[in-house]
C-alpha positions, 0 to 999 in steps of 0.5 A: 880977879873976876872970873864971871858976873851974872845978874837976873831979875824975876817977876815975883807974880810970875813965880807965884803963878807957877807955884799956883799952877804946878806947886811942888812939881815946879819947886822940885825941878828948880830947888834943892830940898833945903831950899824948898824947906827954907822958902816953904816956912816963910810968909813970902814963899813966892818972893823967896823962890823968886830970889833963888831962881834969880840967883840960879839964873845969874849963876848960869850967866856968871858961869857963861853957860846957858840952861842947855849946857846940862847944868841943872838948877839943882846944881846951884844951891842958895843957902841963906841960913846964916843971913847973907846968901851963899852959893854952893855948886855941884855937878856940872856947875862945880866942874865949870867953876873949877875949870874957870879957876873959881875960888870964891863966889859973892851973891846978893839978892834984893826984892822990891816993887814985885821983883827979885834981883840977884847978882853973882860974882865969881872970883879966882884966887 
């Protein structure tokens, strides 16, 4: 059964502007060390960061929680080392997911025409 669905779209140029202006300060605020390493080694780093940002925003929506809820961006981690993106939750995001009875998450990220879009589906057993 579906516990939550979230979708978000991000303008890659906006993320690129933030990267140019704030650099690592911006990255450290929204990404884990592993996510930073993964995106930094890519030729399309801004696109990679935008995709992860979209996943995190979609996860906030799927959890029915806003950014003012105390859930940190770093409580939501996207791992795509094996190809397909996977979601790992920690801290308050994990507590919220546990409270909803979430047993599985599905994530999809796509990039096209200067945008990154992501969807997060949370399922119960």
